PLY file of the C-alpha trace (Angstrom):
ply
format ascii 1.0
element vertex 409
property float x
property float y
property float z
element edge 408
property int vertex1
property int vertex2
end_header
8.81 0.37 -1.64
5.84 2.93 -2.41
4.57 4.03 1.17
1.55 5.60 -0.17
-2.27 5.95 0.66
-5.34 7.70 -0.41
-6.83 10.35 0.90
-9.94 12.44 -0.45
-12.14 15.01 1.03
-15.86 14.10 1.09
-18.38 15.73 3.59
-18.48 14.57 6.80
-19.17 10.77 7.47
-19.12 8.30 10.15
-19.05 4.63 10.48
-20.43 2.82 13.42
-19.01 -0.74 13.90
-21.12 -2.80 15.27
-19.74 -5.97 17.08
-20.76 -9.11 15.97
-22.15 -11.64 18.47
-21.83 -14.90 16.47
-17.97 -14.24 15.55
-16.75 -15.78 18.77
-18.45 -18.94 17.98
-15.57 -19.24 15.23
-12.22 -20.51 15.69
-9.97 -17.73 13.76
-7.06 -15.55 15.54
-8.80 -12.40 17.77
-7.81 -9.53 17.83
-7.99 -6.81 20.81
-11.21 -5.98 20.87
-12.25 -9.49 20.48
-12.77 -9.57 16.46
-11.07 -11.58 13.80
-7.30 -10.67 13.19
-6.35 -9.99 9.45
-2.83 -9.85 8.81
-1.58 -8.32 12.06
-4.68 -6.31 12.82
-8.17 -6.69 14.13
-11.16 -6.23 11.88
-12.69 -3.17 13.79
-9.51 -1.29 13.71
-8.29 -1.97 9.93
-11.94 -0.78 9.04
-10.66 2.83 10.91
-7.45 2.98 9.70
-8.82 2.22 6.03
-11.57 4.58 6.48
-9.91 7.63 7.87
-7.32 6.64 4.77
-9.97 6.87 2.30
-10.87 10.13 4.01
-13.93 9.52 6.27
-14.14 12.26 9.42
-15.79 10.07 12.34
-15.19 6.65 12.71
-16.92 5.30 16.00
-16.93 1.42 17.71
-20.57 0.73 18.92
-19.66 -1.16 21.81
-22.09 -2.87 24.59
-20.02 -5.31 26.52
-17.11 -5.07 24.44
-14.25 -2.87 24.83
-13.44 -0.74 21.64
-9.97 -0.92 19.49
-7.46 1.02 20.63
-7.92 4.72 18.92
-11.40 4.06 17.78
-14.48 6.14 20.24
-16.45 3.93 21.61
-20.45 5.24 21.90
-22.23 3.20 24.49
-25.84 4.49 22.64
-26.98 5.75 19.34
-27.84 8.88 20.67
-23.95 10.10 21.37
-24.20 10.39 17.52
-26.64 12.99 17.37
-24.45 16.23 18.53
-21.60 15.12 16.07
-24.16 15.31 13.51
-25.77 18.51 14.45
-21.94 20.04 13.91
-20.98 18.02 10.43
-23.98 16.66 9.02
-23.61 14.08 6.33
-24.40 10.19 5.89
-24.42 7.84 8.63
-22.65 4.57 7.48
-22.93 1.74 9.31
-21.17 -2.02 8.67
-20.88 -5.33 10.23
-18.13 -5.67 12.65
-16.45 -8.56 10.73
-16.50 -6.97 7.67
-13.14 -6.84 5.74
-12.20 -2.67 5.01
-10.94 -2.35 1.02
-10.10 1.20 0.18
-11.91 0.20 -2.90
-15.02 -0.56 -2.01
-14.83 2.48 0.97
-14.04 5.36 -1.41
-16.91 4.09 -3.62
-19.25 4.24 -0.90
-18.20 8.11 -0.67
-20.70 8.80 -3.91
-23.58 6.30 -2.41
-26.42 8.56 -2.27
-29.71 6.66 -0.95
-32.55 8.44 -3.00
-35.49 8.71 -2.51
-35.86 6.65 0.22
-33.34 7.83 2.56
-31.62 4.65 2.86
-29.61 2.03 1.55
-28.33 -1.39 2.29
-26.64 -4.60 1.32
-27.90 -7.08 3.70
-26.19 -8.57 6.57
-23.10 -6.17 5.73
-24.00 -2.18 5.80
-26.34 0.52 5.90
-25.87 4.23 4.23
-28.33 6.53 5.83
-28.67 9.76 4.00
-28.33 12.84 6.25
-31.74 14.15 6.84
-32.89 10.57 7.86
-30.11 10.40 10.59
-31.83 12.38 13.55
-35.05 9.77 13.03
-33.19 6.86 12.43
-31.62 7.37 15.43
-34.63 7.65 17.28
-35.22 4.51 15.69
-32.32 2.53 16.77
-32.54 4.33 20.36
-35.97 2.74 20.97
-36.29 -0.41 23.43
-32.82 -0.64 24.97
-31.36 -0.14 21.49
-29.87 -2.31 18.56
-26.61 -3.69 18.89
-26.58 -6.07 15.70
-26.80 -5.32 11.65
-29.65 -7.65 11.52
-31.73 -5.84 14.16
-30.87 -2.55 12.67
-31.94 -3.19 9.24
-35.01 -4.52 10.44
-35.97 -1.61 12.30
-35.25 0.90 9.51
-37.23 -0.98 7.31
-40.12 -1.05 9.61
-39.90 2.86 9.64
-38.44 3.84 6.51
-39.78 1.25 4.24
-37.33 -0.70 1.98
-33.93 0.36 1.42
-31.94 1.32 -2.08
-29.83 -1.36 -3.24
-26.04 -0.21 -2.98
-24.22 -0.59 -6.19
-23.02 -4.21 -6.78
-19.32 -3.12 -7.17
-19.42 -2.41 -3.80
-19.05 -5.76 -2.59
-17.15 -6.21 1.05
-16.59 -9.85 2.68
-17.62 -10.87 5.87
-14.94 -12.84 7.41
-16.17 -14.84 10.29
-14.36 -18.22 10.02
-10.63 -19.43 9.08
-11.83 -20.18 5.46
-13.08 -16.70 5.25
-9.97 -15.03 6.83
-7.35 -16.73 4.38
-9.70 -15.40 1.47
-9.87 -11.78 3.08
-5.98 -11.97 3.59
-5.37 -12.99 -0.45
-8.35 -9.96 -1.16
-5.67 -7.63 0.65
-2.82 -9.09 -0.71
-3.73 -8.83 -4.40
-4.48 -5.30 -4.37
-0.85 -4.27 -4.07
-0.06 -5.13 -7.27
0.51 -2.54 -9.30
-0.34 -0.99 -12.64
3.26 0.29 -12.91
4.97 -3.07 -11.97
7.65 -4.46 -14.92
6.89 -7.98 -16.49
9.15 -9.15 -14.49
8.66 -7.95 -10.92
4.32 -8.82 -11.67
5.13 -12.30 -12.60
8.20 -13.00 -10.05
8.51 -10.86 -7.33
5.85 -9.69 -6.22
4.05 -13.66 -5.31
7.16 -14.03 -3.88
7.37 -10.73 -1.44
3.67 -10.76 -1.21
4.16 -14.29 0.66
6.79 -12.91 2.76
5.01 -9.67 3.59
1.78 -11.84 4.69
3.87 -13.83 7.25
5.41 -10.47 8.69
2.36 -8.77 9.03
1.22 -10.54 11.88
4.88 -9.42 13.28
6.26 -6.72 15.26
9.04 -6.00 12.24
8.06 -2.56 10.98
8.58 -1.86 6.78
11.75 0.23 7.84
13.73 -2.74 9.23
12.99 -4.48 6.04
13.90 -1.57 4.01
17.44 -1.58 6.16
17.65 -5.48 5.44
17.14 -4.83 1.45
19.53 -2.51 1.43
21.91 -4.44 3.35
21.67 -7.32 1.23
21.93 -5.75 -1.81
25.34 -4.12 -0.49
26.65 -7.39 0.33
25.92 -8.72 -3.09
27.55 -5.73 -4.67
31.14 -7.20 -2.83
30.89 -10.11 -4.89
31.31 -8.38 -7.42
34.68 -7.88 -6.70
35.63 -11.22 -7.60
35.95 -12.26 -11.73
34.88 -15.83 -10.87
31.23 -16.20 -12.66
30.35 -18.41 -9.31
31.10 -14.53 -7.22
29.08 -13.14 -9.81
26.05 -15.28 -9.85
26.05 -14.79 -5.77
26.20 -11.30 -5.84
23.39 -10.98 -8.53
21.21 -12.95 -6.37
21.86 -11.34 -3.86
20.79 -8.09 -5.76
17.44 -9.80 -6.61
16.86 -10.76 -2.82
17.58 -7.15 -2.44
14.93 -6.20 -5.31
12.42 -8.76 -3.59
12.49 -7.35 -0.42
12.36 -3.62 -1.68
8.85 -4.46 -2.60
7.91 -6.33 0.64
8.89 -3.36 2.50
5.85 -1.39 0.84
3.67 -4.03 1.03
4.05 -4.28 4.52
3.86 -0.44 5.30
0.34 -0.51 3.11
-1.17 -3.49 4.73
-0.35 -2.32 8.76
-1.13 1.52 7.26
2.46 2.46 8.50
2.93 4.49 5.50
5.52 7.61 5.84
7.51 9.93 3.69
10.64 9.38 5.56
9.78 5.46 4.48
9.41 6.18 1.08
12.68 8.12 1.05
15.60 5.91 2.81
13.88 3.28 0.26
14.39 5.25 -2.79
17.77 6.43 -1.68
18.58 3.03 -0.24
18.03 1.40 -3.78
20.01 4.28 -5.52
23.04 3.64 -3.13
22.56 -0.02 -3.90
22.92 0.12 -7.36
25.81 2.61 -7.64
27.81 0.15 -5.28
27.07 -2.67 -7.70
28.63 -0.14 -11.10
31.58 0.81 -8.63
32.63 -3.07 -7.40
32.41 -4.51 -11.17
34.47 -1.88 -12.27
37.05 -2.19 -9.42
37.11 -5.88 -10.16
37.50 -5.48 -13.96
40.15 -3.15 -13.58
42.18 -5.60 -11.20
41.92 -8.06 -13.48
43.47 -6.59 -16.37
45.79 -4.44 -14.62
44.14 -0.85 -16.46
42.03 2.04 -14.95
39.92 2.33 -17.84
37.27 0.11 -16.66
36.77 2.54 -13.64
35.81 5.53 -16.20
33.09 3.34 -16.91
31.88 2.80 -13.18
32.05 6.51 -12.64
29.82 7.10 -15.80
27.38 4.73 -14.28
27.56 5.86 -11.16
27.26 9.19 -11.46
24.66 8.84 -14.27
22.63 7.51 -11.48
22.82 9.54 -9.09
22.48 12.63 -11.45
18.82 11.24 -12.71
18.26 9.76 -8.70
18.36 13.35 -7.50
16.34 15.11 -10.52
13.49 12.99 -9.98
14.02 13.81 -5.93
13.93 17.61 -6.90
11.44 17.52 -9.34
8.76 15.18 -9.10
8.71 13.80 -4.71
10.80 16.52 -2.92
7.28 18.98 -3.63
4.81 16.62 -2.43
3.23 17.37 0.51
0.28 15.44 0.62
-0.41 11.30 1.51
0.01 10.09 -1.65
3.23 7.95 -3.38
6.19 9.55 -2.65
7.59 8.51 -6.18
4.86 7.29 -9.01
7.07 8.38 -11.74
10.22 9.69 -12.92
8.50 13.12 -14.15
5.69 14.91 -13.42
3.68 14.94 -16.71
4.08 10.47 -17.37
1.36 10.59 -20.00
4.32 11.48 -22.36
5.24 8.53 -24.75
9.02 9.56 -24.04
7.94 9.75 -20.13
6.41 6.23 -20.66
9.21 4.88 -22.04
11.76 6.42 -19.25
9.11 4.87 -16.83
9.25 1.83 -18.33
13.64 1.45 -18.17
13.12 2.67 -14.37
11.87 -0.49 -13.25
14.02 -3.11 -11.78
13.65 -6.02 -14.56
16.98 -4.73 -15.73
18.19 -7.17 -12.67
17.35 -10.49 -14.55
19.79 -9.76 -16.82
22.19 -9.02 -14.39
21.90 -12.37 -13.11
21.65 -14.12 -16.69
25.21 -11.79 -17.53
26.39 -13.06 -13.88
25.94 -16.87 -15.25
28.50 -16.46 -17.84
30.92 -14.27 -15.86
30.33 -11.48 -18.10
29.22 -9.04 -15.98
31.17 -6.43 -17.43
29.16 -5.94 -20.20
26.30 -4.67 -17.77
28.76 -2.12 -16.51
29.16 -0.99 -20.75
25.56 -1.06 -20.91
25.16 1.22 -17.45
27.62 3.49 -18.47
25.52 4.46 -21.76
22.28 4.02 -20.65
22.60 6.09 -16.97
23.97 9.20 -18.68
21.50 8.85 -21.26
19.14 8.48 -18.95
19.41 11.60 -17.31
20.12 13.59 -20.45
16.76 12.61 -21.45
15.68 13.39 -17.81
16.53 16.66 -18.11
15.39 17.06 -21.77
11.83 16.74 -20.39
12.19 19.32 -17.41
13.08 22.03 -19.44
10.68 21.12 -21.64
8.01 21.34 -19.25
9.49 24.42 -17.72
8.99 25.95 -20.86
0 1
1 2
2 3
3 4
4 5
5 6
6 7
7 8
8 9
9 10
10 11
11 12
12 13
13 14
14 15
15 16
16 17
17 18
18 19
19 20
20 21
21 22
22 23
23 24
24 25
25 26
26 27
27 28
28 29
29 30
30 31
31 32
32 33
33 34
34 35
35 36
36 37
37 38
38 39
39 40
40 41
41 42
42 43
43 44
44 45
45 46
46 47
47 48
48 49
49 50
50 51
51 52
52 53
53 54
54 55
55 56
56 57
57 58
58 59
59 60
60 61
61 62
62 63
63 64
64 65
65 66
66 67
67 68
68 69
69 70
70 71
71 72
72 73
73 74
74 75
75 76
76 77
77 78
78 79
79 80
80 81
81 82
82 83
83 84
84 85
85 86
86 87
87 88
88 89
89 90
90 91
91 92
92 93
93 94
94 95
95 96
96 97
97 98
98 99
99 100
100 101
101 102
102 103
103 104
104 105
105 106
106 107
107 108
108 109
109 110
110 111
111 112
112 113
113 114
114 115
115 116
116 117
117 118
118 119
119 120
120 121
121 122
122 123
123 124
124 125
125 126
126 127
127 128
128 129
129 130
130 131
131 132
132 133
133 134
134 135
135 136
136 137
137 138
138 139
139 140
140 141
141 142
142 143
143 144
144 145
145 146
146 147
147 148
148 149
149 150
150 151
151 152
152 153
153 154
154 155
155 156
156 157
157 158
158 159
159 160
160 161
161 162
162 163
163 164
164 165
165 166
166 167
167 168
168 169
169 170
170 171
171 172
172 173
173 174
174 175
175 176
176 177
177 178
178 179
179 180
180 181
181 182
182 183
183 184
184 185
185 186
186 187
187 188
188 189
189 190
190 191
191 192
192 193
193 194
194 195
195 196
196 197
197 198
198 199
199 200
200 201
201 202
202 203
203 204
204 205
205 206
206 207
207 208
208 209
209 210
210 211
211 212
212 213
213 214
214 215
215 216
216 217
217 218
218 219
219 220
220 221
221 222
222 223
223 224
224 225
225 226
226 227
227 228
228 229
229 230
230 231
231 232
232 233
233 234
234 235
235 236
236 237
237 238
238 239
239 240
240 241
241 242
242 243
243 244
244 245
245 246
246 247
247 248
248 249
249 250
250 251
251 252
252 253
253 254
254 255
255 256
256 257
257 258
258 259
259 260
260 261
261 262
262 263
263 264
264 265
265 266
266 267
267 268
268 269
269 270
270 271
271 272
272 273
273 274
274 275
275 276
276 277
277 278
278 279
279 280
280 281
281 282
282 283
283 284
284 285
285 286
286 287
287 288
288 289
289 290
290 291
291 292
292 293
293 294
294 295
295 296
296 297
297 298
298 299
299 300
300 301
301 302
302 303
303 304
304 305
305 306
306 307
307 308
308 309
309 310
310 311
311 312
312 313
313 314
314 315
315 316
316 317
317 318
318 319
319 320
320 321
321 322
322 323
323 324
324 325
325 326
326 327
327 328
328 329
329 330
330 331
331 332
332 333
333 334
334 335
335 336
336 337
337 338
338 339
339 340
340 341
341 342
342 343
343 344
344 345
345 346
346 347
347 348
348 349
349 350
350 351
351 352
352 353
353 354
354 355
355 356
356 357
357 358
358 359
359 360
360 361
361 362
362 363
363 364
364 365
365 366
366 367
367 368
368 369
369 370
370 371
371 372
372 373
373 374
374 375
375 376
376 377
377 378
378 379
379 380
380 381
381 382
382 383
383 384
384 385
385 386
386 387
387 388
388 389
389 390
390 391
391 392
392 393
393 394
394 395
395 396
396 397
397 398
398 399
399 400
400 401
401 402
402 403
403 404
404 405
405 406
406 407
407 408
């Protein structure tokens, strides 16, 4: 699982969430402030959390007859923003209360400079006001008892400032007001969880399953760390089945090992969907995976030793386990431990991943090897996997050590 999040350092930015007066006439699920719920979070709260993740300094909820979502300051009039802009000048970004917040367009929005008109807009979705125009715009918006919906805001600004500059087409947020929109919004968010670093089988087999599980879990109180614990428990249970030399037991163990891998992706997906990423979660996920791998090596070795009444298979288990443990510790110590920001804890097995050998090691660290375990188990040949691991794990560590020494030099 990758408990990752983005952060950037733009100038002071403010998002004002305008409640949508028409959204309550539809019949999707509603959140704490009366807005539509998508994957367990109301849209307003999701926008606030996504904006803060993207580096926005301040997020407000423009409320009139509706409570603000938890953790978002409510403002009852536009003049409330004036003091904040006096202290930290920056563009004012106003978005529709039913907009689906996505990190991609939020980060791109930071680079929108609405010149020469001093404002830009996507009709019925969002407005960007340049800092020099904010003071005059607030006066316009506050006139005649204020403006509380995006349409009236755009009309007033057009009358005062003229036609807005178009916001780039790459910024195309979805406004969610119907159950069909909710379904589209959920899958838009879920598709963004697929990583470029996923292996072939992970992308085409595991992700489609784990994303559907995460979708179901998002609206529950289950936490990512609980999923991590369940995943590790299933993996260790699968390892115990390898103590039996029969192909049926080995196949059950391999399938549980695969189920562990699927759930291992699910916890990171859930963490990103619910904004519950944490360094602690990333650490227990990382070491939990490695404990499961070592347990599988050990159980296969014990089973093999018992079946042939010899001790030398245990040496293969020790070689595989020590190679795995040494590699895991080296990656943690050099790559993961020094990270202090809020980004992904694990992204590569090396600190300089753009080298040919580094890319090869990154590919080898993906979990596609689990499908080899399943195939071998079907034929009762899990011992072949142990032989490969006994050679491959120490070699993997030596190559990591070689890259670490070369980078140091």
